[in-house]
Structure formats: C-alpha cells, structure tokens
BABALO-905642 format. One record per residue: residue in three letters; residue number from 1; x, y, z of N, C-alpha, C, O, CB in turn. Coordinates in nm, 3 decimals, always signed. Atoms other than C-alpha are relative to their C-alpha. Glycine has a CB too. Example, Ala and Ser with C-alpha at 12.3 -4.5 7.8 and 13.67 -1.06 7.14 Angstrom:
+------+------+---------+---------+---------+---------+---------+---------+---------+---------+---------+---------+---------+---------+---------+---------+---------+
| resn | resi |    n_xx |    n_yy |    n_zz |   ca_xx |   ca_yy |   ca_zz |    c_xx |    c_yy |    c_zz |    o_xx |    o_yy |    o_zz |   cb_xx |   cb_yy |   cb_zz |
+------+------+---------+---------+---------+---------+---------+---------+---------+---------+---------+---------+---------+---------+---------+---------+---------+
|  ala |    1 |  +0.089 |  -0.119 |  +0.000 |  +1.230 |  -0.450 |  +0.780 |  +0.090 |  +0.120 |  +0.000 |  +0.194 |  +0.118 |  +0.066 |  -0.099 |  +0.003 |  +0.125 |
|  ser |    2 |  -0.082 |  -0.119 |  -0.006 |  +1.367 |  -0.106 |  +0.714 |  -0.077 |  +0.109 |  +0.073 |  -0.026 |  +0.220 |  +0.090 |  +0.041 |  +0.046 |  -0.142 |
+------+------+---------+---------+---------+---------+---------+---------+---------+---------+---------+---------+---------+---------+---------+---------+---------+
This chain:
+------+------+---------+---------+---------+---------+---------+---------+---------+---------+---------+---------+---------+---------+---------+---------+---------+
| resn | resi |    n_xx |    n_yy |    n_zz |   ca_xx |   ca_yy |   ca_zz |    c_xx |    c_yy |    c_zz |    o_xx |    o_yy |    o_zz |   cb_xx |   cb_yy |   cb_zz |
+------+------+---------+---------+---------+---------+---------+---------+---------+---------+---------+---------+---------+---------+---------+---------+---------+
|  met |    1 |  +0.010 |  +0.000 |  +0.126 | -10.881 |  +5.162 | -14.831 |  +0.068 |  -0.074 |  -0.041 |  +0.035 |  -0.120 |  -0.150 |  +0.011 |  +0.092 |  -0.053 |
|  val |    2 |  -0.060 |  +0.132 |  +0.077 | -10.619 |  +4.906 | -14.885 |  -0.081 |  -0.111 |  +0.034 |  -0.056 |  -0.210 |  -0.035 |  +0.154 |  -0.041 |  +0.039 |
|  glu |    3 |  +0.061 |  +0.133 |  +0.048 | -10.852 |  +4.645 | -14.813 |  -0.067 |  +0.018 |  -0.075 |  -0.054 |  -0.069 |  -0.162 |  -0.061 |  -0.077 |  +0.072 |
|  ile |    4 |  +0.035 |  -0.017 |  +0.149 | -11.075 |  +4.793 | -15.072 |  +0.124 |  -0.032 |  -0.094 |  +0.102 |  -0.133 |  -0.161 |  -0.050 |  +0.155 |  -0.027 |
|  ile |    5 |  -0.087 |  +0.063 |  +0.127 | -10.772 |  +4.741 | -15.311 |  +0.031 |  -0.150 |  +0.004 |  +0.080 |  -0.211 |  -0.091 |  +0.146 |  +0.070 |  -0.009 |
|  ile |    6 |  -0.087 |  +0.115 |  -0.019 | -10.680 |  +4.433 | -15.194 |  -0.088 |  -0.108 |  -0.056 |  -0.056 |  -0.191 |  -0.140 |  +0.048 |  -0.026 |  +0.154 |
|  arg |    7 |  +0.109 |  +0.071 |  +0.091 | -11.037 |  +4.275 | -15.258 |  -0.038 |  +0.039 |  -0.082 |  -0.145 |  -0.017 |  -0.104 |  -0.096 |  -0.029 |  +0.032 |
|  gln |    8 |  +0.037 |  +0.035 |  +0.134 | -11.082 |  +4.376 | -15.571 |  +0.114 |  -0.002 |  -0.087 |  +0.104 |  +0.019 |  -0.209 |  -0.098 |  +0.089 |  -0.053 |
|  phe |    9 |  -0.116 |  +0.054 |  +0.089 | -10.730 |  +4.293 | -15.678 |  -0.061 |  -0.156 |  +0.001 |  -0.070 |  -0.219 |  -0.104 |  +0.179 |  +0.024 |  +0.073 |
|  asn |   10 |  +0.029 |  +0.140 |  +0.003 | -10.861 |  +3.940 | -15.549 |  -0.124 |  -0.034 |  -0.105 |  -0.124 |  -0.127 |  -0.186 |  -0.036 |  -0.046 |  +0.150 |
|  asp |   11 |  +0.083 |  +0.010 |  +0.091 | -11.167 |  +3.988 | -15.726 |  +0.005 |  -0.003 |  -0.169 |  -0.076 |  -0.044 |  -0.251 |  -0.059 |  +0.081 |  +0.039 |
|  leu |   12 |  -0.064 |  -0.003 |  +0.117 | -10.993 |  +4.037 | -16.023 |  +0.102 |  -0.089 |  -0.062 |  +0.114 |  -0.108 |  -0.183 |  +0.042 |  +0.096 |  +0.001 |
|  met |   13 |  -0.062 |  +0.124 |  +0.006 | -10.763 |  +3.776 | -16.007 |  -0.082 |  -0.164 |  -0.002 |  -0.036 |  -0.270 |  -0.046 |  +0.082 |  +0.016 |  +0.117 |
|  ile |   14 |  +0.097 |  +0.133 |  -0.028 | -11.040 |  +3.498 | -15.936 |  -0.082 |  +0.021 |  -0.161 |  -0.106 |  -0.069 |  -0.242 |  -0.132 |  +0.016 |  +0.177 |
|  met |   15 |  +0.069 |  +0.061 |  +0.143 | -11.222 |  +3.604 | -16.254 |  +0.123 |  +0.009 |  -0.134 |  +0.101 |  -0.012 |  -0.253 |  -0.160 |  +0.115 |  -0.049 |
|  asn |   16 |  -0.130 |  +0.024 |  +0.126 | -10.872 |  +3.616 | -16.467 |  -0.003 |  -0.146 |  +0.028 |  +0.027 |  -0.213 |  -0.071 |  +0.186 |  +0.085 |  +0.024 |
|  ile |   17 |  -0.032 |  +0.145 |  +0.040 | -10.878 |  +3.243 | -16.349 |  -0.122 |  -0.031 |  -0.099 |  -0.128 |  -0.051 |  -0.220 |  +0.007 |  -0.113 |  +0.139 |
|  phe |   18 |  +0.131 |  +0.029 |  +0.044 | -11.200 |  +3.186 | -16.418 |  +0.000 |  +0.008 |  -0.176 |  -0.046 |  -0.088 |  -0.237 |  -0.106 |  +0.116 |  +0.077 |
|  gln |   19 |  +0.002 |  -0.020 |  +0.124 | -11.150 |  +3.330 | -16.791 |  +0.087 |  -0.088 |  -0.056 |  +0.053 |  -0.135 |  -0.165 |  +0.022 |  +0.123 |  -0.031 |
|  val |   20 |  -0.128 |  +0.081 |  +0.048 | -10.818 |  +3.123 | -16.843 |  -0.104 |  -0.157 |  +0.005 |  -0.112 |  -0.231 |  -0.093 |  +0.175 |  +0.013 |  +0.136 |
|  ile |   21 |  +0.027 |  +0.113 |  -0.006 | -11.011 |  +2.829 | -16.720 |  -0.149 |  -0.055 |  -0.121 |  -0.170 |  -0.160 |  -0.181 |  -0.017 |  -0.011 |  +0.160 |
|  asp |   22 |  +0.113 |  -0.036 |  +0.131 | -11.347 |  +2.937 | -16.966 |  +0.074 |  -0.056 |  -0.122 |  +0.046 |  -0.161 |  -0.179 |  -0.036 |  +0.188 |  -0.029 |
|  ser |   23 |  -0.036 |  -0.022 |  +0.133 | -11.132 |  +2.995 | -17.255 |  +0.081 |  -0.162 |  -0.029 |  +0.069 |  -0.200 |  -0.145 |  +0.105 |  +0.156 |  -0.015 |
|  tyr |   24 |  -0.060 |  +0.191 |  +0.001 | -10.944 |  +2.586 | -17.229 |  -0.071 |  -0.075 |  +0.021 |  -0.035 |  -0.193 |  +0.013 |  +0.097 |  -0.061 |  +0.093 |
|  gln |   25 |  +0.106 |  +0.114 |  -0.017 | -11.238 |  +2.425 | -17.160 |  -0.083 |  +0.016 |  -0.131 |  -0.141 |  -0.085 |  -0.171 |  -0.102 |  +0.015 |  +0.144 |
|  tyr |   26 |  +0.030 |  -0.020 |  +0.141 | -11.361 |  +2.571 | -17.500 |  +0.046 |  -0.026 |  -0.116 |  -0.030 |  -0.024 |  -0.213 |  -0.006 |  +0.085 |  -0.017 |
|  glu |   27 |  -0.088 |  -0.014 |  +0.047 | -11.063 |  +2.522 | -17.680 |  -0.026 |  -0.154 |  -0.024 |  -0.059 |  -0.199 |  -0.134 |  +0.108 |  +0.071 |  +0.062 |
|  met |   28 |  +0.016 |  +0.143 |  -0.037 | -11.088 |  +2.151 | -17.555 |  -0.111 |  -0.061 |  -0.071 |  -0.096 |  -0.158 |  -0.145 |  -0.021 |  -0.017 |  +0.147 |
|  glu |   29 |  +0.117 |  +0.038 |  +0.059 | -11.458 |  +2.124 | -17.657 |  +0.052 |  +0.003 |  -0.143 |  +0.041 |  -0.103 |  -0.205 |  -0.126 |  +0.092 |  +0.034 |
|  ser |   30 |  +0.047 |  +0.003 |  +0.091 | -11.399 |  +2.230 | -17.953 |  +0.114 |  -0.074 |  -0.107 |  +0.120 |  -0.056 |  -0.229 |  -0.050 |  +0.128 |  -0.016 |
|  arg |   31 |  -0.076 |  +0.103 |  +0.040 | -11.141 |  +1.985 | -18.035 |  -0.041 |  -0.127 |  -0.010 |  +0.002 |  -0.209 |  -0.092 |  +0.089 |  -0.002 |  +0.063 |
|  tyr |   32 |  +0.035 |  +0.111 |  -0.044 | -11.299 |  +1.727 | -17.918 |  -0.106 |  -0.081 |  -0.119 |  -0.217 |  -0.039 |  -0.152 |  -0.062 |  +0.032 |  +0.141 |
|  gln |   33 |  +0.132 |  +0.107 |  +0.096 | -11.474 |  +1.423 | -18.183 |  -0.016 |  -0.100 |  +0.033 |  +0.085 |  -0.157 |  +0.075 |  +0.009 |  -0.040 |  -0.139 |
|  glu |   34 |  +0.041 |  +0.134 |  -0.051 | -11.637 |  +1.126 | -18.099 |  +0.026 |  -0.097 |  -0.105 |  -0.029 |  -0.096 |  -0.215 |  -0.149 |  -0.007 |  +0.042 |
|  lys |   35 |  -0.020 |  +0.113 |  +0.080 | -11.504 |  +0.832 | -18.245 |  -0.053 |  -0.131 |  +0.070 |  +0.013 |  -0.230 |  +0.103 |  +0.148 |  -0.009 |  -0.033 |
|  ser |   36 |  +0.105 |  +0.155 |  -0.077 | -11.779 |  +0.565 | -18.084 |  -0.034 |  -0.083 |  -0.143 |  -0.085 |  -0.032 |  -0.242 |  -0.208 |  +0.058 |  +0.100 |
|  met |   37 |  +0.040 |  +0.080 |  +0.072 | -11.807 |  +0.249 | -18.284 |  -0.196 |  +0.008 |  -0.009 |  -0.257 |  +0.018 |  -0.115 |  +0.075 |  -0.130 |  +0.057 |
|  leu |   38 |  +0.120 |  -0.036 |  -0.051 | -12.175 |  +0.287 | -18.132 |  -0.112 |  +0.093 |  -0.089 |  -0.206 |  +0.058 |  -0.160 |  +0.040 |  +0.066 |  +0.120 |
|  thr |   39 |  +0.028 |  -0.096 |  +0.070 | -12.259 |  +0.620 | -18.252 |  +0.032 |  -0.035 |  -0.142 |  -0.070 |  -0.014 |  -0.208 |  +0.059 |  +0.109 |  +0.050 |
|  asn |   40 |  -0.032 |  -0.002 |  +0.152 | -12.112 |  +0.549 | -18.611 |  -0.118 |  -0.136 |  -0.042 |  -0.178 |  -0.137 |  -0.150 |  +0.202 |  -0.039 |  -0.040 |
|  leu |   41 |  +0.126 |  +0.081 |  +0.035 | -12.366 |  +0.265 | -18.621 |  -0.144 |  +0.053 |  -0.001 |  -0.240 |  -0.012 |  -0.042 |  -0.005 |  -0.103 |  +0.088 |
|  phe |   42 |  +0.129 |  -0.042 |  +0.016 | -12.644 |  +0.487 | -18.586 |  +0.008 |  +0.143 |  -0.086 |  -0.093 |  +0.212 |  -0.103 |  -0.069 |  +0.011 |  +0.147 |
|  thr |   43 |  +0.020 |  -0.049 |  +0.051 | -12.517 |  +0.718 | -18.777 |  +0.050 |  +0.016 |  -0.179 |  +0.021 |  +0.096 |  -0.268 |  +0.009 |  +0.056 |  +0.085 |
|  glu |   44 |  -0.032 |  -0.001 |  +0.163 | -12.353 |  +0.622 | -19.113 |  -0.024 |  -0.148 |  -0.027 |  -0.018 |  -0.183 |  -0.145 |  +0.173 |  +0.054 |  -0.050 |
|  his |   45 |  +0.091 |  +0.109 |  +0.040 | -12.493 |  +0.278 | -19.090 |  -0.126 |  -0.020 |  +0.034 |  -0.156 |  -0.105 |  +0.118 |  +0.042 |  -0.098 |  +0.028 |
|  lys |   46 |  +0.147 |  -0.030 |  -0.056 | -12.838 |  +0.350 | -19.049 |  -0.077 |  -0.138 |  +0.049 |  -0.121 |  -0.167 |  +0.160 |  -0.096 |  +0.076 |  -0.126 |
|  phe |   47 |  +0.083 |  +0.090 |  -0.024 | -12.999 |  +0.032 | -19.122 |  +0.040 |  -0.139 |  +0.079 |  -0.040 |  -0.220 |  +0.128 |  -0.047 |  -0.020 |  -0.118 |
|  ile |   48 |  -0.047 |  +0.126 |  -0.115 | -12.721 |  -0.243 | -18.928 |  -0.042 |  +0.057 |  +0.112 |  -0.084 |  -0.022 |  +0.197 |  +0.170 |  -0.045 |  +0.021 |
|  gly |   49 |  -0.015 |  -0.062 |  -0.164 | -12.750 |  +0.017 | -18.617 |  -0.167 |  -0.041 |  +0.028 |  -0.195 |  -0.109 |  +0.127 |  +0.049 |  +0.220 |  +0.021 |
|  trp |   50 |  +0.204 |  -0.014 |  -0.004 | -13.177 |  +0.014 | -18.634 |  -0.002 |  -0.177 |  +0.016 |  -0.024 |  -0.222 |  +0.128 |  -0.120 |  +0.083 |  -0.218 |
|  leu |   51 |  +0.014 |  +0.117 |  -0.020 | -13.177 |  -0.347 | -18.680 |  +0.050 |  -0.084 |  +0.111 |  -0.003 |  -0.170 |  +0.183 |  +0.031 |  -0.036 |  -0.089 |
|  gly |   52 |  -0.060 |  +0.080 |  -0.185 | -12.923 |  -0.449 | -18.394 |  -0.107 |  +0.024 |  +0.100 |  -0.150 |  -0.067 |  +0.171 |  +0.163 |  +0.093 |  +0.092 |
|  leu |   53 |  +0.064 |  -0.045 |  -0.086 | -13.142 |  -0.242 | -18.203 |  -0.142 |  -0.061 |  +0.020 |  -0.191 |  -0.080 |  +0.131 |  +0.005 |  +0.122 |  -0.022 |
|  phe |   54 |  +0.121 |  +0.050 |  -0.082 | -13.478 |  -0.388 | -18.247 |  +0.019 |  -0.161 |  -0.036 |  -0.088 |  -0.217 |  -0.063 |  -0.166 |  +0.076 |  -0.053 |
|  ile |   55 |  -0.035 |  +0.148 |  -0.023 | -13.325 |  -0.768 | -18.265 |  +0.046 |  -0.016 |  +0.144 |  +0.040 |  -0.127 |  +0.196 |  +0.118 |  -0.053 |  -0.100 |
|  val |   56 |  -0.059 |  +0.005 |  -0.149 | -13.181 |  -0.698 | -17.914 |  -0.138 |  +0.017 |  +0.093 |  -0.164 |  -0.056 |  +0.189 |  +0.125 |  +0.142 |  +0.034 |
|  phe |   57 |  +0.123 |  -0.015 |  -0.075 | -13.536 |  -0.543 | -17.798 |  -0.101 |  -0.140 |  -0.018 |  -0.142 |  -0.188 |  +0.088 |  -0.075 |  +0.142 |  -0.057 |
|  phe |   58 |  +0.046 |  +0.047 |  +0.022 | -13.722 |  -0.793 | -17.959 |  +0.049 |  -0.167 |  +0.076 |  -0.025 |  -0.253 |  +0.126 |  -0.009 |  +0.048 |  -0.111 |
|  ser |   59 |  -0.069 |  +0.131 |  -0.100 | -13.473 |  -1.089 | -17.797 |  -0.043 |  +0.046 |  +0.136 |  -0.124 |  -0.036 |  +0.181 |  +0.193 |  -0.020 |  -0.002 |
|  ile |   60 |  +0.043 |  -0.021 |  -0.156 | -13.541 |  -0.943 | -17.440 |  -0.165 |  -0.048 |  -0.012 |  -0.210 |  -0.120 |  +0.077 |  +0.022 |  +0.190 |  +0.063 |
|  phe |   61 |  +0.117 |  -0.033 |  -0.041 | -13.926 |  -0.906 | -17.548 |  -0.044 |  -0.174 |  +0.029 |  -0.116 |  -0.232 |  +0.111 |  -0.091 |  +0.104 |  -0.119 |
|  ala |   62 |  +0.038 |  +0.166 |  +0.018 | -13.927 |  -1.288 | -17.648 |  -0.002 |  -0.076 |  +0.154 |  -0.092 |  -0.131 |  +0.217 |  +0.137 |  -0.088 |  -0.110 |
|  ile |   63 |  -0.010 |  +0.067 |  -0.115 | -13.753 |  -1.402 | -17.345 |  -0.105 |  +0.024 |  +0.147 |  -0.131 |  -0.042 |  +0.247 |  +0.137 |  +0.029 |  +0.027 |
|  phe |   64 |  +0.125 |  -0.036 |  -0.103 | -14.015 |  -1.237 | -17.138 |  -0.131 |  -0.043 |  -0.005 |  -0.200 |  -0.068 |  +0.094 |  -0.024 |  +0.124 |  +0.003 |
|  val |   65 |  +0.164 |  +0.057 |  +0.058 | -14.338 |  -1.343 | -17.298 |  +0.048 |  -0.185 |  +0.036 |  -0.048 |  -0.244 |  +0.085 |  -0.045 |  +0.050 |  -0.245 |
|  phe |   66 |  -0.007 |  +0.145 |  +0.009 | -14.183 |  -1.746 | -17.286 |  +0.056 |  +0.005 |  +0.149 |  +0.100 |  -0.102 |  +0.191 |  +0.099 |  -0.076 |  -0.134 |
|  gln |   67 |  -0.050 |  +0.066 |  -0.126 | -14.074 |  -1.709 | -16.936 |  -0.154 |  +0.026 |  +0.095 |  -0.192 |  -0.034 |  +0.196 |  +0.167 |  +0.089 |  +0.072 |
|  phe |   68 |  +0.127 |  +0.017 |  -0.119 | -14.421 |  -1.591 | -16.798 |  -0.071 |  -0.114 |  -0.046 |  -0.146 |  -0.165 |  +0.038 |  -0.117 |  +0.136 |  +0.014 |
|  leu |   69 |  +0.095 |  +0.133 |  +0.067 | -14.582 |  -1.889 | -17.023 |  +0.011 |  -0.078 |  +0.055 |  -0.077 |  -0.145 |  +0.110 |  +0.012 |  -0.060 |  -0.119 |
|  glu |   70 |  -0.049 |  +0.108 |  -0.093 | -14.342 |  -2.095 | -16.873 |  -0.058 |  -0.032 |  +0.179 |  -0.070 |  -0.141 |  +0.236 |  +0.155 |  +0.038 |  +0.001 |
|  trp |   71 |  +0.069 |  -0.018 |  -0.140 | -14.499 |  -1.954 | -16.496 |  -0.116 |  -0.039 |  -0.005 |  -0.166 |  -0.093 |  +0.094 |  -0.008 |  +0.129 |  +0.054 |
|  glu |   72 |  +0.142 |  -0.016 |  -0.047 | -14.837 |  -1.958 | -16.585 |  -0.027 |  -0.172 |  -0.031 |  -0.107 |  -0.240 |  +0.033 |  -0.110 |  +0.136 |  -0.100 |
|  ser |   73 |  +0.034 |  +0.163 |  +0.059 | -14.815 |  -2.343 | -16.782 |  +0.057 |  -0.084 |  +0.203 |  -0.014 |  -0.171 |  +0.253 |  +0.172 |  -0.069 |  -0.215 |
|  asn |   74 |  -0.019 |  +0.062 |  -0.098 | -14.620 |  -2.438 | -16.411 |  -0.141 |  +0.019 |  +0.137 |  -0.193 |  -0.062 |  +0.213 |  +0.147 |  +0.048 |  +0.031 |
|  asp |   75 |  +0.145 |  -0.030 |  -0.097 | -14.922 |  -2.265 | -16.196 |  -0.140 |  -0.062 |  -0.070 |  -0.227 |  -0.111 |  +0.000 |  -0.030 |  +0.189 |  +0.018 |
|  asn |   76 |  +0.089 |  +0.102 |  +0.065 | -15.158 |  -2.423 | -16.426 |  -0.013 |  -0.157 |  +0.062 |  -0.112 |  -0.203 |  +0.120 |  +0.054 |  -0.011 |  -0.144 |
|  asn |   77 |  -0.035 |  +0.136 |  -0.026 | -15.024 |  -2.776 | -16.363 |  +0.005 |  -0.039 |  +0.164 |  -0.029 |  -0.148 |  +0.208 |  +0.143 |  -0.024 |  -0.070 |
|  lys |   78 |  +0.024 |  +0.043 |  -0.150 | -14.989 |  -2.731 | -15.958 |  -0.139 |  +0.012 |  +0.028 |  -0.154 |  -0.032 |  +0.142 |  +0.080 |  +0.088 |  +0.107 |
|  ser |   79 |  +0.142 |  -0.042 |  -0.024 | -15.412 |  -2.629 | -15.966 |  -0.034 |  -0.166 |  -0.061 |  -0.150 |  -0.206 |  -0.069 |  -0.071 |  +0.170 |  -0.099 |
+------+------+---------+---------+---------+---------+---------+---------+---------+---------+---------+---------+---------+---------+---------+---------+---------+
C-alpha cells in the first residue's frame, strides 16, 4: 500500500516537473523574435535579397563552367 502511494507521488511529481518545463518553454517561444539580417533581406528587401542570391548562384555556376572549359582545353592540348 505504501509502495503504491510512493509510486503515485513520484509520478505526480514527474508530471508536475514536465508541466513546469513545458510552460516555461512555451513562454520562451512566444517571446522569441528573430532579428536576423539575412532573414530581413528576404522578407523586407525582397528584390535585393533575391538578386544577391542569384548573383551568388550564377557566380559559382560560372566558376564551374570556366574551370571545366579550362580542363577540357588542357586535355585537348595534351592529345
């Protein structure tokens, strides 16, 4: 009988601890507001953000294309 009461008490304490943690986490999440310059770039300044993204993408693409062309010209010169 005493073991059952102790087990129920322990279960109740564990549930209370989880409820406290859950409510604290909910409060922290509701107060959180992201202040990221990168996020603002795509939400507030959409044109500049997307333009920058495309410039980075096409620059990397151009580097790969010209490197591939250089490798091909080196292979053709060796043959």
